[in-house]
C-alpha positions as CSV (number, residue, x, y, z in Angstrom):
1,M,129.7,97.8,76.8
2,K,132.6,99.4,78.6
3,V,135.3,100.9,76.3
4,S,138.7,99.6,77.2
5,L,141.4,102.0,78.5
6,A,144.4,102.5,76.2
7,K,146.4,101.2,79.2
8,D,145.6,100.2,82.7
9,P,146.0,102.1,84.8
10,M,145.7,105.4,83.1
11,N,147.4,108.2,85.1
12,V,145.9,111.7,84.7
13,I,147.0,114.9,86.3
14,I,144.8,118.0,86.4
15,T,146.8,121.1,87.3
16,G,146.1,124.8,87.7
17,V,146.3,127.6,90.2
18,G,144.0,128.4,93.1
19,G,140.6,129.7,92.1
20,Q,140.4,128.0,88.7
21,G,138.1,125.2,89.7
22,N,140.8,122.5,89.6
23,V,139.3,120.3,92.4
24,M,135.8,120.5,90.8
25,A,137.3,119.4,87.5
26,S,139.0,116.4,89.0
27,R,135.8,115.4,90.9
28,V,133.6,115.8,87.7
29,L,136.1,113.8,85.6
30,A,136.4,111.1,88.2
31,G,132.6,110.9,88.5
32,M,132.3,110.5,84.7
33,L,134.7,107.6,84.7
34,V,133.0,105.9,87.6
35,N,129.7,106.3,85.8
36,V,131.0,104.2,82.9
37,G,132.4,101.5,85.2
38,Y,136.0,102.4,86.1
39,I,137.7,102.6,89.5
40,V,139.3,106.0,90.1
41,T,141.6,106.9,92.9
42,I,142.2,110.6,93.5
43,G,145.2,112.3,95.2
44,E,145.5,116.0,95.6
45,T,148.3,118.4,96.4
46,F,147.8,122.1,97.2
47,G,150.3,125.0,97.2
48,M,149.1,128.3,98.5
49,S,145.9,127.7,96.6
50,Q,144.0,130.6,98.2
51,R,146.7,133.0,96.8
52,G,146.9,131.6,93.3
53,G,149.4,128.9,94.2
54,S,149.7,125.6,92.4
55,V,146.9,123.0,92.7
56,M,147.3,119.5,91.4
57,S,145.0,116.5,91.3
58,H,146.2,112.9,90.5
59,L,143.6,110.6,89.0
60,R,144.5,106.9,88.6
61,I,142.0,105.1,86.5
62,S,141.7,101.3,86.4
63,S,139.3,98.6,85.3
64,T,140.3,96.3,88.2
65,S,142.3,97.9,91.0
66,V,142.3,100.6,93.7
67,L,145.7,102.2,93.3
68,S,147.9,104.4,95.5
69,P,146.7,108.0,95.0
70,Q,150.0,109.5,93.9
71,I,151.3,109.0,90.4
72,P,155.0,108.0,90.3
73,Q,157.3,110.6,88.8
74,G,157.6,110.2,85.0
75,R,154.5,108.2,84.7
76,A,151.7,110.6,83.7
77,D,149.7,109.6,80.6
78,I,147.6,112.7,80.4
79,I,148.1,116.2,81.8
80,I,145.2,118.6,81.8
81,A,146.3,122.1,82.7
82,L,144.1,125.1,83.5
83,E,147.1,127.3,83.2
84,P,149.9,126.8,80.7
85,V,153.0,127.2,82.8
86,E,151.6,124.8,85.4
87,A,151.6,122.3,82.5
88,L,155.3,122.8,82.1
89,R,155.9,122.5,85.8
90,V,154.1,119.1,85.9
91,L,155.7,117.9,82.6
92,I,159.2,118.3,84.1
93,K,158.4,116.0,87.0
94,Y,155.7,113.6,85.7
95,G,156.1,113.7,81.9
96,N,157.5,111.1,79.5
97,P,157.8,110.8,75.8
98,A,154.4,109.3,75.4
99,V,152.5,111.9,77.5
100,A,149.6,113.9,76.1
101,V,148.9,117.5,77.3
102,L,145.8,119.5,77.0
103,A,146.4,123.1,78.3
104,N,144.4,126.3,78.6
105,S,146.4,129.1,77.0
106,R,145.3,131.8,79.4
107,M,148.2,132.7,81.7
108,V,147.8,133.5,85.4
109,Y,150.8,135.6,86.4
110,P,152.2,135.0,89.9
111,M,153.1,137.9,92.1
112,G,156.8,137.6,91.3
113,V,156.1,138.2,87.6
114,I,153.8,141.1,88.3
115,T,156.4,142.8,90.5
116,G,159.1,142.2,87.9
117,D,161.2,139.7,89.9
118,F,160.6,136.8,87.6
119,T,160.0,136.4,83.9
120,Y,157.3,134.3,82.3
121,P,157.7,132.3,79.1
122,S,155.7,133.3,76.1
123,L,153.0,131.1,74.6
124,D,155.3,130.4,71.7
125,E,158.0,129.2,74.1
126,I,155.5,127.0,75.9
127,K,154.2,125.5,72.7
128,S,157.7,124.8,71.6
129,A,158.4,123.0,74.9
130,F,155.2,121.0,74.5
131,E,156.3,119.9,71.0
132,K,159.7,118.7,72.4
133,L,158.3,117.0,75.6
134,T,155.0,115.4,74.6
135,A,153.6,112.9,72.1
136,H,150.4,114.9,71.7
137,N,149.5,118.4,72.8
138,W,146.7,120.9,72.4
139,L,146.6,124.5,73.6
140,I,143.2,126.2,73.7
141,D,141.8,129.5,75.0
142,A,139.2,128.0,77.3
143,T,139.1,131.1,79.5
144,S,137.9,133.4,76.7
145,V,135.0,131.0,76.0
146,A,134.2,130.8,79.7
147,V,134.1,134.6,80.0
148,D,131.8,134.8,77.1
149,L,129.5,132.3,78.9
150,G,129.5,134.6,82.0
151,N,132.0,132.9,84.4
152,P,135.7,132.4,83.9
153,V,135.7,129.4,86.2
154,L,133.7,127.5,83.5
155,S,137.0,127.1,81.7
156,N,137.4,123.9,83.8
157,I,134.3,122.4,82.2
158,V,135.4,123.7,78.7
159,M,138.6,121.7,79.2
160,I,136.7,118.6,80.1
161,G,134.6,118.9,76.9
162,A,137.9,119.3,74.9
163,L,139.3,116.3,76.7
164,A,136.3,114.2,75.7
165,K,136.9,115.3,72.1
166,T,140.5,114.0,72.2
167,A,139.2,110.5,72.8
168,L,142.1,109.9,75.2
169,L,139.6,108.7,77.8
170,P,136.3,106.8,77.5
171,I,134.2,109.9,78.4
172,D,131.4,111.6,76.5
173,R,128.5,114.0,76.8
174,R,126.2,111.3,78.3
175,S,128.6,110.6,81.1
176,F,129.1,114.3,81.8
177,K,125.4,115.0,81.8
178,K,124.8,112.1,84.2
179,E,127.4,113.5,86.6
180,I,126.2,117.0,86.7
181,M,122.6,115.9,87.0
182,R,123.7,114.2,90.2
183,N,126.0,116.8,91.6
184,L,125.1,120.3,90.3
185,S,122.1,122.4,91.2
186,S,119.5,122.8,88.5
187,D,120.5,126.4,87.8
188,K,124.1,125.4,86.9
189,R,123.4,122.4,84.7
190,Q,122.5,124.0,81.4
191,I,125.4,126.5,81.4
192,S,127.8,123.6,82.3
193,L,126.4,121.5,79.4
194,T,127.0,124.5,77.1
195,A,130.6,124.9,78.3
196,F,131.2,121.2,77.8
197,D,129.7,121.3,74.2
198,V,131.8,124.4,73.3
199,G,134.9,122.6,74.6
200,T,134.3,119.7,72.3
201,K,134.3,122.1,69.3
202,M,137.6,123.8,70.2
203,L,140.0,121.0,69.0
């Protein structure tokens, strides 16, 4: 029996910077939701993704309708950020008082920060902003876990595991396993399952 969405449609944004596996994360999450009977429309926007620029995927999830791929401003329900300042960037444009944010705490400094031209907020400042701007928020160090597993890009799968634990969406290990059995090569499946399982334990 299909679990009902908290609202229909549910608007989800996955954001990060180039090289973090943002697009793969959006494809996997969309596949998980399709596996349990939902209609998912994906829209993607890319900055200078090959140079660490912003990457953002819009997922619109419905029981009944194919929707336009772009989420209207101020209408995100869930923001999943592979980099914490990208979460703030998306919150400013798409957030609202009811939004939930799940963010990776590992910062990726843009060149302007490295060269000293720009400053970067501290994690405490980011957390304080989340508290003011969201209904629910979680900040986890998915990158450290992924590095321990042998590949920092696995942080995207750790984040999906953590998202499953929040119960914000009707996804679980079974739908994840079904998706990776279909779309990942056999040598990547076990490590991906491990990353998912670790993510569920981080909240």
